[in-house]
N, C-alpha and C positions, 0 to 999 in steps of 0.2 A: 504494500500500500504506500502511495506517495512516491512512486517512481518518477524518474526524469521524464519519461514519455507521457505519463498521465498529467504531469505538471504542464508540459508544453501544450497538450490537448486542451487542458482546462483554461490556460491563458489564451489560447487561440479562440475558444468559444466566448470567453469574456470580452476579448477585444472586439469581436464582431458585434457585440451588443451596443457598442458605442459608435459603430460605423454604419449600421443599417437597421431598419425595422425588421424584427423577427416575429412572425405570426405566432400567437399563443397556441394555435393548432398544429404548429410544426413539431410534432411529437418526436421526430428523429433527432432534432437539435436539442430540445429540452431534456429528453430522456438521457441522452448522452452526457449532458452537462451534470445532471443530478447523480448519475451512476458512476461517473469517473472517480476512481479512488484518490482521495486527497487527504492531506493533514490540515490542521488548523493553521499551521505556519504557511503552507502553500496558499491557502485561501486568502490569508491576510497579506501576504507578500505579492501575490498576483493581482488581487482586487485592490488596487491602490486608491487613495482618496481622489486622485486626479481622474482615474477611470470611472469611479462611481459618480462623480460630479458630471463627467462628460455624458454618461448614460442618462443621468437625471435631466440635464438641460437639453440634450439633442434628441434623445430617443426615449422619452418618458414611458411610452408604452412597454418597452422592454423591461424597464425597472418595475413597472406595475406587474407584469407577468412573472418576473423573477420573485417578487415579494409574495404574490398571490399563490404561486405554485409551491413555494417553500412552506408557506403557512398551511396550505391544503395537505401537504404530505406530513407535516407535523401533526395535524389534527387526525389524519388517517392512522398514523402509528400509535396514537393514543387510543383510538377506537379498536384497532386490530394490531396489538403489539407483538408481531412476529419478528423473531431475531434476525431473520434473513434480510429484513429491511432496515436494520439498525444503522448500518454504515451509510445508507442513503439518507436516513433521518439526520445523522450527524452532519452530513454535507449541508442539509437545509439549515440546521442550527448554526453552523459556521458562517454560511452566507448571510443569514439574517443578522447574526451578531456583527458582521462586518458592515453591512449596508445601512442598518437601522440608524446609527448616529448621523449619517449623512442625509437620511430621509427626514429626520426630525430637527436637523440643525436649522438655524435661522436662515431661511431661504429668501433671497432678494432677487427677483427676476431681473432687475436692472443689472445686478452684479453678474448674473449668469449670461445675459443676452446683450448687454449694452456696456461699452467701454467707458462711457461718460458717467462716472460715479457721482458727479455733481448734481445730476438730475434725479438721484435716488429719492431724496426726501420729498420732492414734488410729486413723484409718481407712486409712492407707497399706497396712498389711499385708492388710487385707480386700480392698482394690482390686486388689492383686497377684494374689489368688486368684479374683477375679471375672472370668469369661470375657467379660462384657458391659462391663467397664470400658474406657474409651478407650485406656488403656495397652496392654491385652491385644489389643484390636481392631487397633491399629497393629502390634503384634508379629506377629499372625496375618497381616495384610495383607502385610507386607514380608518376613517371614522364615519363614512356614509353608511346608513342602514338600508340602502336600496340595493337589492340583489343584482341589479343591472350593472353595478360598479365593481364587477369582477370578484364578488364575495365567493369564497370556496363553498362548495355544497357537499363535500365528502363526509361531513359529520353534522348531525343536528345537535349542536352544543347548547346546553342549557346554562346560560350565563346569568340568569336571574336568581335572586334569593327567593325564598318561598312566599313572598308577598304577592298580592294579586294586582298591584297597581299597574304593572306593565303587561297584563294579559287581558286583552279585550277581544273576545272571540267574534263579536258581531261587527267588527270594523274591517271592511274589505281591504283597506290600505295595508293591513298587517300581512296580507298574502305576498306583498312585494317587499317586505322588510326582513332583514336578517341582522344578527348581531354585527357590529362593526368589525372589520377585519383586524384592526389593531387589538381589539378586545379578545378576539379569538386566538391571536398569537400569544397574548399573555396567558390565557387559560391553557393553551397547549403546552407552553413552556412550564407552567406550574405542574401540570400532570406529568410531564416528562421528567421532572425532578425526582419523582417517586415511582418511576416506571420499573416494574420487576424485570430483572436481567439486563436492563438498559442503564439505570443509574443506581439501582439497589439490588441486593440479593433476593432470591426467591426461594422459598421453602415449601415443599408439600406439607400438608397438615400432619402427616405421619412423621415428618422430620423435625417438627417443632419440639423443643425441649420441654419436659414436664416442669411444673412449678416447683416440685421438690428438687429437681436437678438444678434449676436456676438458683434456688435458695442455698443449696449445698456449695455452689461455686462462689458465693459471696463471702 
């Protein structure tokens, strides 16, 4: 795992994300990206801040697909925690760990797209109202509750507490709403912290020590 060849392939795929739009339905490209054996060092060293920002500013759709697919696979591994998919899940975690700070950093469209920084203050209010601004694209990607905004559907995550305030069955608008993608990522990460055989040991019931044995060891 983490061979020179895989690192070169991983770097090549990442570089292409900043150069051209890659369709979310291009399964051959995305499957290869997620299944390439990598280490955390390789992800962080090849996925440079300059590269992430270039993808964000020039081909935001690629960044959205990267974020959405990584989140969806993390949710899926929580729902069906088969160890044959653990390496792929780790790739998703590493990629999200790398790109999330740049997604949530203070985004200034004028900084991304305009060399004249003196006009930034005058245009900030306009950017906040512009649905095509990078700031609002990121807000829609991570915090929109509309399923049309690339929300993963691999798992029906129950992110509400047991109160009834957020459950209105007779509201037809609920059919088009889903938990925000950013919230789903947080829930998936929390579940993966305690996922048997992934981050913690797993014991069959017959293998658990008796209370008397535990007491005798103290």
